[in-house]
C-alpha positions as CSV (number, residue, x, y, z in Angstrom):
1,X,0.0,0.0,0.0
2,X,1.1,3.5,-0.6
3,X,2.2,6.0,2.0
4,X,-0.6,8.4,1.3
5,X,-3.2,5.6,2.0
6,X,-1.7,4.9,5.4
7,X,-1.4,8.7,6.1
8,X,-5.1,9.0,5.3
9,X,-5.9,6.1,7.6
10,X,-4.1,7.9,10.4
11,X,-5.7,11.2,9.5
12,X,-9.0,9.6,10.3
13,X,-8.0,7.4,13.3
14,X,-5.8,9.8,15.2
15,X,-8.4,12.5,15.7
16,X,-11.5,10.3,15.7
17,X,-10.7,8.1,18.6
18,X,-9.8,10.8,21.1
19,X,-12.6,13.0,19.8
20,X,-15.1,10.2,20.2
21,X,-13.8,9.2,23.6
22,X,-13.9,12.7,25.1
23,X,-17.1,13.7,23.4
24,X,-19.1,10.6,24.4
25,X,-17.4,9.5,27.7
26,X,-16.1,12.7,29.2
27,X,-17.5,16.0,27.9
28,X,-21.1,15.0,27.3
29,X,-21.1,11.8,29.4
30,X,-23.9,13.2,31.7
31,X,-26.1,14.0,28.7
32,X,-25.6,10.6,27.2
33,X,-26.3,9.0,30.6
34,X,-29.5,10.9,30.8
35,X,-30.6,9.5,27.5
36,X,-30.6,6.1,29.3
37,X,-29.6,4.1,26.2
38,X,-26.0,3.1,26.7
39,X,-24.5,0.3,28.7
40,X,-22.8,1.2,32.0
41,X,-19.4,-0.1,30.6
42,X,-18.9,0.6,27.0
43,X,-16.8,-1.8,25.0
44,X,-14.1,0.4,23.6
45,X,-12.4,-2.2,21.4
46,X,-15.6,-2.5,19.4
47,X,-15.7,1.2,18.8
48,X,-12.1,1.2,17.9
49,X,-12.6,-1.7,15.4
50,X,-15.4,0.3,13.8
51,X,-13.2,3.3,13.4
52,X,-10.4,1.2,11.8
53,X,-12.9,-0.2,9.3
54,X,-14.1,3.3,8.5
55,X,-10.6,4.6,8.2
56,X,-9.6,1.9,5.7
57,X,-12.7,2.5,3.6
58,X,-12.4,6.3,3.6
59,X,-8.7,6.1,2.7
60,X,-9.4,3.7,-0.2
61,X,-12.4,5.8,-1.4
62,X,-10.9,9.3,-1.3
63,X,-8.5,9.2,-4.3
64,X,-11.1,7.3,-6.3
65,X,-13.8,10.0,-5.8
66,X,-11.6,13.1,-5.7
67,X,-8.8,13.4,-8.3
68,X,-6.0,14.6,-6.0
69,X,-3.9,16.1,-8.7
70,X,-6.7,18.2,-10.4
71,X,-9.0,19.3,-7.5
72,X,-7.8,21.8,-4.9
73,X,-7.3,20.0,-1.6
74,X,-9.8,22.2,0.2
75,X,-12.5,21.5,-2.4
76,X,-11.8,17.8,-2.0
77,X,-11.9,18.1,1.8
78,X,-15.3,19.9,1.6
79,X,-16.7,17.3,-0.8
80,X,-15.4,14.4,1.2
81,X,-16.9,15.9,4.4
82,X,-20.2,16.6,2.8
83,X,-20.6,13.2,1.2
84,X,-19.1,11.0,3.9
85,X,-20.2,13.1,6.9
86,X,-23.9,12.9,5.7
87,X,-23.5,9.2,5.0
88,X,-22.0,8.5,8.4
89,X,-24.8,10.6,10.0
90,X,-27.4,8.5,8.1
91,X,-25.8,5.2,9.2
92,X,-25.4,6.1,12.8
93,X,-27.8,8.8,14.0
94,X,-31.0,8.1,12.2
95,X,-31.2,4.3,12.6
96,X,-30.1,4.5,16.3
97,X,-32.7,7.1,17.0
98,X,-35.3,5.0,15.1
99,X,-34.6,1.7,16.8
100,X,-33.4,2.3,20.3
101,X,-35.2,3.3,23.4
102,X,-33.9,6.6,24.8
103,X,-35.2,9.4,27.0
104,X,-35.0,12.0,24.2
105,X,-34.7,11.3,20.6
106,X,-34.2,15.0,19.9
107,X,-31.3,15.3,22.4
108,X,-29.7,12.2,20.9
109,X,-30.0,13.6,17.3
110,X,-28.6,17.0,18.4
111,X,-25.6,15.5,20.2
112,X,-24.7,13.0,17.5
113,X,-25.3,15.5,14.7
114,X,-22.9,17.9,16.4
115,X,-20.4,15.2,16.9
116,X,-20.5,14.0,13.3
117,X,-20.2,17.6,12.0
118,X,-17.2,18.2,14.2
119,X,-15.6,14.9,13.4
120,X,-15.8,15.4,9.7
121,X,-14.7,19.1,10.0
122,X,-11.5,17.8,11.6
123,X,-10.8,14.6,9.6
124,X,-11.8,15.7,6.1
125,X,-9.1,18.3,5.6
126,X,-6.5,15.9,7.1
127,X,-7.5,13.1,4.7
128,X,-7.3,15.5,1.8
129,X,-3.9,16.7,2.9
130,X,-2.7,13.1,3.2
131,X,-3.2,12.6,-0.5
132,X,-1.6,16.0,-1.3
133,X,1.7,15.0,0.2
134,X,2.3,12.6,-2.6
135,X,-0.1,13.4,-5.4
136,X,1.5,11.1,-7.9
137,X,0.7,8.1,-5.7
138,X,-3.0,8.7,-5.6
139,X,-4.0,5.6,-7.6
């Protein structure tokens, strides 16, 4: 695999894990606890495994969807964030709100929408930059 691919994987994982950990288990832990939907002891390795799978898919998909030598990196980052941020939101927020019992669907949607927006605002430019470091290795 090429260096840019692995840089993109890290560009997703390095900020996403701490951001997710602190958002869900520290900063807004009380609000999530009040939703009364999460287990007392979360299983962190499962969350990390999910992030690794996402990172691998996103790093594979980025150069196939955004021609890294012809599209300005910021435009690629915004496009990536819009497409995959909305997709991630639709995979996580809407089905969980639809299927799981919780004290407030609205509070859950607001919390997770804000998290997803922040997450992709951080990782999208980093992934785009990972492919700019070696544009000739994009495919």
